[in-house]
ZAGU-669387 format. One record per residue (C-alpha): x negated, y negated, z negated; residue in one letter. Coordinates in Angstrom, 1 decimal. Each point is the difference from the previous one (the first is absolute). Example, Ala and Ser with C-alpha at 12.3 -4.5 7.8 and 13.67 -1.06 7.14 Angstrom:
TORKOL      x      y      z type
TORKOL  -12.3    4.5   -7.8    A
TORKOL   -1.4   -3.4    0.7    S
// end
This chain:
TORKOL      x      y      z type
TORKOL   -3.1   13.6    8.2    X
TORKOL    0.8   -3.6    0.6    X
TORKOL   -0.7   -1.6    3.3    X
TORKOL   -2.8   -2.5    0.1    X
TORKOL    1.1   -3.6   -0.6    X
TORKOL   -0.5   -2.6    2.8    X
TORKOL   -0.2   -3.7   -0.9    X
TORKOL    0.6   -2.0    3.2    X
TORKOL   -1.5   -3.5    0.1    X
TORKOL    1.0   -1.9    3.2    X
TORKOL   -0.4   -3.6    0.9    X
TORKOL   -1.2   -2.7    2.2    X
TORKOL   -3.7   -0.7    0.9    X
TORKOL   -2.0   -1.4   -2.8    X
TORKOL    2.8    0.6   -2.6    X
TORKOL   -2.5    2.0   -2.2    X
TORKOL    1.1    3.5    1.1    X
TORKOL   -3.5    1.4   -0.1    X
TORKOL   -1.2   -1.6   -3.2    X
TORKOL    3.2    0.9   -1.9    X
TORKOL    0.4    3.5    1.3    X
TORKOL   -3.6    0.8   -1.1    X
TORKOL    0.7   -1.5   -3.4    X
TORKOL    3.3    2.0   -0.4    X
TORKOL   -1.6    3.2    1.2    X
TORKOL   -2.9   -0.4   -2.4    X
TORKOL    2.2   -0.8   -3.0    X
TORKOL    2.3    3.0    0.6    X
TORKOL   -2.7    2.5    1.2    X
TORKOL    1.7    0.3    3.4    X
TORKOL   -1.7    0.4    3.4    X
TORKOL   -0.2   -3.2    2.1    X
TORKOL    0.9    0.1    3.7    X
TORKOL   -0.6   -3.1    2.3    X
TORKOL    2.1    0.7    3.0    X
TORKOL   -1.3   -3.2    1.7    X
TORKOL   -3.4    1.5    0.0    X
TORKOL    1.4    2.9    2.1    X
TORKOL    1.3   -2.3    2.6    X
TORKOL   -3.3   -1.9    0.0    X
TORKOL   -1.8    3.3    0.5    X
TORKOL    2.0    0.6    3.2    X
TORKOL   -0.6   -3.6    1.2    X
TORKOL   -3.8    0.5   -0.6    X
TORKOL    0.2    3.4    1.8    X
TORKOL    1.7   -1.7    3.0    X
TORKOL   -2.6   -2.8    0.1    X
TORKOL   -2.8    2.5   -0.2    X
TORKOL    1.4    2.0    2.9    X
TORKOL    0.9   -3.1    2.1    X
TORKOL    3.8    0.6   -0.3    X
TORKOL    2.0   -3.1    0.8    X
TORKOL    1.9   -0.6   -3.3    X
TORKOL    2.7   -1.9    1.8    X
TORKOL    0.8    3.1    2.2    X
TORKOL    2.5    1.9   -2.1    X
TORKOL   -0.3    3.2    2.1    X
TORKOL   -3.8    0.0   -0.2    X
TORKOL    0.1   -0.6   -3.8    X
TORKOL    2.5    2.8   -0.4    X
TORKOL   -2.2    2.4    2.1    X
TORKOL   -3.0   -0.9   -2.2    X
TORKOL    2.0    0.7   -3.1    X
TORKOL    0.9    3.5    1.4    X
TORKOL   -3.6    0.6    0.9    X
TORKOL   -2.1   -1.1   -3.0    X
TORKOL   -1.1    2.6   -2.5    X
TORKOL    0.7   -0.9   -3.6    X
TORKOL    0.3    1.4   -3.5    X
TORKOL    1.1   -1.2   -3.4    X
TORKOL   -2.3    0.1   -3.1    X
TORKOL    0.3   -1.4   -3.5    X
TORKOL   -3.2   -1.7   -1.4    X
TORKOL    0.0   -1.7   -3.4    X
TORKOL    3.8    0.0    0.0    X
TORKOL    0.3   -1.8    3.3    X
TORKOL    1.3    1.8    3.1    X
TORKOL   -2.2   -0.5    3.1    X
TORKOL    0.9    0.8    3.7    X
TORKOL   -3.2    1.5    1.4    X
TORKOL   -0.5   -0.5    3.7    X
TORKOL   -2.0    2.8    1.7    X
TORKOL   -1.8    0.7   -3.2    X
TORKOL   -0.7   -3.7   -0.8    X
TORKOL    1.7   -2.5   -2.3    X
TORKOL   -0.5   -3.5    1.5    X
TORKOL    0.3   -1.9   -3.3    X
TORKOL   -1.8   -3.2    1.1    X
TORKOL    0.9    0.1    3.7    X
TORKOL    3.7   -0.2   -0.5    X
TORKOL   -0.3   -3.3   -1.8    X
TORKOL   -1.5   -2.0    2.9    X
TORKOL    1.8   -3.0    1.5    X
TORKOL    0.2    2.0    3.3    X
TORKOL    1.9    2.8   -1.6    X
TORKOL    2.2   -2.5   -1.9    X
TORKOL    1.0   -1.6    3.3    X
TORKOL    0.8    3.4    1.6    X
TORKOL    1.8    1.8   -2.8    X
TORKOL    3.4   -1.8    0.4    X
TORKOL    0.2    1.1    3.6    X
TORKOL   -0.9    3.6   -0.9    X
TORKOL    2.5    0.1   -2.9    X
TORKOL    2.9   -1.1    2.2    X
TORKOL   -0.2    3.2    2.2    X
TORKOL    2.9    2.3   -0.9    X
TORKOL   -1.9    3.2    0.6    X
TORKOL   -2.8   -1.3   -2.2    X
TORKOL    2.4   -0.6   -2.8    X
TORKOL    1.5    3.5    0.4    X
TORKOL   -3.5    1.5   -0.3    X
TORKOL   -0.8   -2.2   -3.0    X
TORKOL    3.2    0.8   -1.8    X
TORKOL   -0.7    3.7    0.3    X
TORKOL   -3.6   -0.4   -1.1    X
TORKOL    0.9   -2.3   -2.9    X
TORKOL    2.6    2.4   -1.3    X
TORKOL   -2.7    2.7   -0.1    X
TORKOL   -1.8   -2.1   -2.6    X
TORKOL    2.4    1.4   -2.6    X
TORKOL   -2.3    3.1   -0.2    X
TORKOL   -2.4   -2.1   -2.0    X
TORKOL    2.6   -0.6   -2.8    X
TORKOL    1.7   -3.1   -1.4    X
TORKOL   -0.6   -2.9    2.4    X
TORKOL    0.0   -3.8    0.1    X
TORKOL    0.5   -0.7    3.7    X
TORKOL   -0.4   -3.5    1.4    X
TORKOL    1.2   -1.1    3.5    X
TORKOL    2.8   -1.7    1.8    X
TORKOL    2.5    2.8    0.5    X
TORKOL   -0.6    2.4   -2.9    X
TORKOL    3.3   -0.5   -1.8    X
TORKOL    2.0   -0.4    3.2    X
TORKOL   -1.5    2.7    2.2    X
TORKOL   -2.8    2.2   -1.4    X
TORKOL    1.5    0.8   -3.5    X
TORKOL    3.5   -1.5    0.0    X
TORKOL    1.1    2.6   -2.5    X
TORKOL   -2.3   -1.3   -2.8    X
TORKOL    1.5   -1.8   -3.0    X
TORKOL   -3.1   -2.1   -0.4    X
TORKOL    0.1   -2.8    2.6    X
TORKOL   -1.6   -3.4   -0.2    X
TORKOL   -0.2   -2.8    2.5    X
TORKOL   -2.7   -2.7   -0.5    X
TORKOL    0.2   -3.5    1.5    X
TORKOL   -1.4   -3.5   -0.5    X
TORKOL    0.5   -3.3    1.7    X
TORKOL   -1.7   -0.3    3.4    X
TORKOL   -2.2   -2.8   -1.2    X
TORKOL   -1.3    2.1   -2.9    X
TORKOL   -0.5    3.1    2.1    X
TORKOL   -2.0   -2.1    2.6    X
TORKOL   -2.1   -1.4   -2.9    X
TORKOL   -0.8    3.5   -1.1    X
TORKOL   -1.0    1.1    3.4    X
TORKOL   -2.2   -3.1    0.4    X
TORKOL   -1.6    0.7   -3.3    X
TORKOL   -1.0    3.4    1.4    X
TORKOL   -1.6   -1.7    2.9    X
TORKOL    2.7    1.2    2.4    X
TORKOL    1.9   -2.3    2.4    X
TORKOL    3.3    1.6    0.9    X
TORKOL    3.3   -1.4    1.3    X
TORKOL    2.1    1.6   -2.7    X
TORKOL    3.3   -1.5    1.3    X
TORKOL   -0.6    1.7    3.4    X
TORKOL   -1.0    3.3   -1.8    X
TORKOL    3.2   -0.1   -2.1    X
TORKOL    2.1   -0.5    3.1    X
TORKOL   -1.6    2.9    1.8    X
TORKOL    0.3    2.3   -3.0    X
TORKOL    3.7   -0.9   -0.6    X
TORKOL    1.1    0.1    3.6    X
TORKOL   -1.7    3.1    1.3    X
TORKOL    2.3    2.8    1.2    X
TORKOL   -1.6    2.8   -2.1    X
TORKOL    0.3   -0.2   -3.8    X
TORKOL    0.1   -3.8   -0.3    X
TORKOL   -1.2   -1.7   -3.2    X
TORKOL    3.1   -0.5   -2.3    X
TORKOL    1.0    0.4   -3.6    X
TORKOL    0.9    3.6   -0.7    X
TORKOL    3.4    0.8   -1.5    X
TORKOL   -0.4   -0.1   -3.8    X
TORKOL   -3.5   -1.6    0.1    X
TORKOL   -1.0   -2.4   -2.8    X
TORKOL   -1.2   -3.2    1.7    X
TORKOL   -2.9   -1.8   -1.6    X
TORKOL   -1.0   -3.5    1.3    X
TORKOL   -3.5   -0.4   -1.5    X
TORKOL   -0.8   -3.5    1.3    X
TORKOL   -0.6   -1.2   -3.5    X
TORKOL   -1.1    3.3   -1.6    X
TORKOL   -3.4    1.7   -0.6    X
TORKOL   -0.7    3.5    1.1    X
TORKOL    0.1    1.1   -3.6    X
TORKOL    3.5   -1.5   -0.4    X
TORKOL    1.3    1.5    3.3    X
TORKOL   -1.4    3.5   -0.6    X
TORKOL    1.2   -0.2   -3.6    X
TORKOL    3.6   -0.6    1.2    X
TORKOL   -0.2    3.1    2.2    X
TORKOL   -1.6    2.2   -2.6    X
TORKOL    2.6   -1.0   -2.6    X
TORKOL    2.9    0.7    2.4    X
TORKOL   -1.5    3.4    1.0    X
TORKOL   -0.4    1.0   -3.6    X
TORKOL    3.5   -1.0   -0.8    X
TORKOL    1.4    2.0    2.9    X
TORKOL   -2.1    3.0   -1.0    X
TORKOL    1.3   -0.2   -3.6    X
TORKOL    3.6   -0.2    1.3    X
TORKOL   -0.6    3.0    2.3    X
TORKOL   -1.5    2.1   -2.8    X
TORKOL    2.9   -0.9   -2.3    X
TORKOL    2.5    1.1    2.7    X
TORKOL   -1.9    3.3    0.6    X
TORKOL   -0.1    0.7   -3.7    X
TORKOL    3.7   -0.7   -0.2    X
TORKOL    0.7    2.4    2.9    X
TORKOL   -2.1    2.7   -1.5    X
TORKOL    2.0   -0.3   -3.2    X
TORKOL    3.2    0.1    2.0    X
TORKOL    1.1   -3.5   -1.0    X
// end
């Protein structure tokens, strides 16, 4: 039996990772995994329990302590925290401000990597994040890195009603010691500054289908002893 396929979609903030990963997952019938939501869940948990998100040791201790489970609902993986999935709560401005600090903690990233790799039990995945192709599933053949000009990304955030210093966030993500944001080896880089979501996801879907067809051709050839 073939191993499940993992499509890794990494990229900068507001580069369209979430929208495009969901479109790709829906088009291919894969399960969608938003790894950013997992880090947000921990940030929310820390805020709920009055943990100082800038205290790496305290955050690491909280990550060891919390009780979580993975579930798949409507082809989306959810990280359930103590029996509850905080779908709305993790999208607040307070959590957005805290998540970058939480995500920079090495022990947190270790825990997240282990948990995210467990998502493979749900089948073929489209996993979005910042270190999927470099750290979580570096072995996958399906790696994509989305980006857009800073001005365009800032415009997108503002259109969502969110004021965020994306240049500062980019710097934190790319300079953190644990699994920094970078283009994975072999990743297809897509700058979608002038592209629609349909165009961006279409490029990824087309590339995935091409690679799958090539893989199938190789496997048929091997089976025939060519």
